[in-house]
C-alpha positions in Angstrom: -31.2 32.7 57.9 -30.5 29.0 58.1 -27.6 27.5 56.2 -29.0 26.8 52.7 -29.0 23.4 51.2 -29.8 24.8 47.8 -29.5 28.1 45.9 -32.0 29.2 43.2 -30.6 31.9 40.9 -32.3 34.5 38.8 -30.5 34.7 35.4 -30.5 38.2 33.8 -28.7 40.8 36.0 -27.6 38.0 38.4 -25.5 35.6 36.4 -24.8 37.7 33.3 -25.4 41.0 31.6 -27.4 40.4 28.4 -28.3 44.0 27.7 -26.5 44.4 24.4 -27.5 41.0 23.2 -31.2 41.6 24.1 -31.2 45.1 22.6 -29.8 43.7 19.3 -32.4 40.9 19.4 -35.3 43.3 20.0 -34.3 45.7 17.3 -33.6 42.9 14.8 -36.9 41.3 15.7 -38.8 44.6 15.3 -37.3 45.1 11.9 -38.2 41.6 10.8 -41.7 42.3 12.1 -41.9 45.5 9.9 -42.2 47.7 13.0 -40.7 51.1 12.6 -39.3 51.4 16.1 -35.8 51.2 17.7 -35.5 50.4 21.4 -32.7 52.0 23.5 -30.9 50.4 26.4 -32.7 52.8 28.7 -36.1 51.5 27.5 -35.0 47.9 27.8 -33.4 47.8 31.3 -36.6 48.5 33.2 -38.1 45.4 31.5 -35.3 43.1 32.8 -36.9 40.6 35.1 -40.5 41.4 33.9 -42.3 38.4 32.4 -42.8 38.3 28.7 -46.5 39.0 28.6 -46.2 42.0 30.8 -43.2 43.4 28.9 -45.1 43.1 25.6 -48.1 44.9 27.1 -45.9 47.7 28.3 -44.2 48.1 24.9 -47.2 47.6 22.7 -50.3 48.6 24.7 -52.5 49.1 21.6 -51.8 45.8 19.9 -53.7 42.6 20.3 -52.4 39.6 22.2 -51.9 37.8 18.8 -49.8 40.6 17.4 -47.7 40.8 20.6 -47.1 37.1 20.5 -46.0 37.2 16.9 -43.5 40.0 17.7 -42.3 38.1 20.8 -41.7 34.9 18.8 -39.6 36.8 16.3 -37.6 38.6 19.0 -37.0 35.3 20.8 -35.7 33.6 17.7 -33.2 36.4 17.3 -32.3 36.2 21.0 -31.6 32.5 20.8 -29.4 32.8 17.7 -27.3 35.5 19.4 -26.9 33.4 22.6 -25.8 30.5 20.5 -23.2 32.8 18.9 -21.8 33.5 22.4 -23.3 36.9 23.1 -23.9 38.4 26.5 -21.3 38.9 29.3 -21.0 36.6 32.3 -20.4 38.6 35.5 -16.9 38.1 37.0 -16.6 35.1 39.2 -19.8 33.4 38.1 -18.3 30.4 36.3 -15.8 29.6 39.1 -18.4 30.5 41.8 -21.1 28.1 40.5 -18.5 25.3 40.2 -17.5 25.9 43.9 -21.0 26.3 45.2 -22.3 23.2 43.4 -19.9 21.0 45.6 -22.2 21.5 48.6 -25.4 23.0 47.3 -28.0 22.0 44.7 -28.1 24.9 42.3 -31.1 26.0 40.2 -32.1 28.8 37.8 -35.6 30.4 37.8 -36.2 33.2 35.3 -39.0 35.2 33.7 -37.7 34.3 30.3 -39.1 32.3 27.4 -39.0 28.5 27.2 -35.6 27.2 26.2 -33.7 30.4 26.9 -32.2 29.2 30.2 -30.9 26.0 28.6 -29.2 28.0 25.8 -27.7 30.3 28.4 -26.4 27.4 30.4 -24.8 25.9 27.3 -23.3 29.2 26.3 -21.9 29.8 29.8 -20.5 26.3 30.2 -22.4 25.7 33.5 -24.5 22.6 32.7 -22.5 20.5 35.1 -23.2 22.7 38.0 -27.0 23.3 37.7 -29.4 20.7 38.9 -32.5 22.0 37.1 -34.1 25.2 35.8 -37.6 26.6 35.2 -38.6 29.5 32.9 -41.8 31.5 32.9 -42.3 30.5 29.2 -42.8 26.8 30.2 -46.1 27.4 32.1 -46.7 31.2 32.2 -46.6 31.1 36.0 -44.8 33.6 38.3 -41.4 32.9 39.9 -42.7 32.0 43.3 -44.8 29.2 41.8 -41.9 27.9 39.8 -39.6 28.1 42.8 -42.0 25.8 44.6 -42.2 23.4 41.7 -38.4 22.9 42.1 -38.6 22.9 46.0 -41.2 20.1 45.9 -39.6 18.1 43.1 -36.2 18.0 44.8 -37.4 18.1 48.4 -35.4 21.2 49.2 -35.2 22.0 52.9 -33.6 25.4 53.2 -33.5 27.0 49.7 -32.7 30.7 49.0 -33.3 32.9 46.0 -30.6 35.1 44.6 -31.7 38.0 42.4 -31.1 41.6 41.4 -34.5 43.3 41.4 -37.4 44.1 43.7 -39.5 41.8 41.6 -37.2 39.0 42.8 -37.6 40.2 46.4 -41.4 40.1 46.1 -41.4 36.6 44.5 -39.0 35.3 47.2 -41.3 36.6 49.9 -44.3 35.0 48.2 -42.4 31.7 48.1 -41.5 32.1 51.7 -37.8 31.7 51.2 -34.9 34.1 52.0 -33.9 36.7 49.4 -30.2 37.4 48.6 -29.8 40.6 46.7 -26.9 41.2 44.3 -26.4 44.9 43.9 -24.4 44.8 40.7 -27.5 44.0 38.6 -30.2 46.0 37.0 -32.4 47.4 39.9 -32.8 48.3 43.5 -34.3 45.9 46.0 -36.3 47.5 48.9 -35.5 44.7 51.4 -33.2 41.6 51.5 -31.8 39.1 53.9 -28.3 39.4 52.6 -26.6 41.5 50.0 -23.5 41.2 47.9 -21.7 43.6 45.6 -20.0 40.9 43.5 -20.3 37.2 42.8 -17.0 36.3 44.4 -18.1 37.6 47.8 -21.4 35.7 47.5 -19.4 32.5 46.7 -17.1 33.0 49.6 -19.9 33.6 52.1 -21.9 30.4 51.3 -18.8 28.3 50.8 -17.5 29.1 54.3 -20.8 28.6 56.1 
């Protein structure tokens, strides 16, 4: 793997753990939508990293697209309010690590979340100064590999890498034709990877010292 000039990060399970926040948002949104259902953390975690449309189809297979979208909009509104209130937990070393990595790399975030969520997360995490740009699934409803290439082309990136915590991230990295760096502290198992780290501090050290 060549020395990267840029690092594209996944968000959930890579930069922070939003499980409790998302669970609260989902259950509050379902209640506001008059749906008699309560999600558990065990039901939610497999959906981390899945794009919104697919997640809604898995959770509500018998509903129409219109109904699913109405539920999603309500849940997202709850999610945004909770992020603004400071919910979610940054993984240890992320804030300091991004600051250090940004000195010699362009940093980006590409996530399968709704439009506006990454910007709210960046504000909540205090990392705006370190991130060059971001792209969410909700902006264009396109997969991660497509959105990676939008950023690669826009910023003329030469040796980008993608950092994520799921096998979905691995697949999308391969489709984009860029190396995949797996962080094992996240939500899922990746079948293959070019590099792996068990914490953000070791990731930061590795790429800072290249």
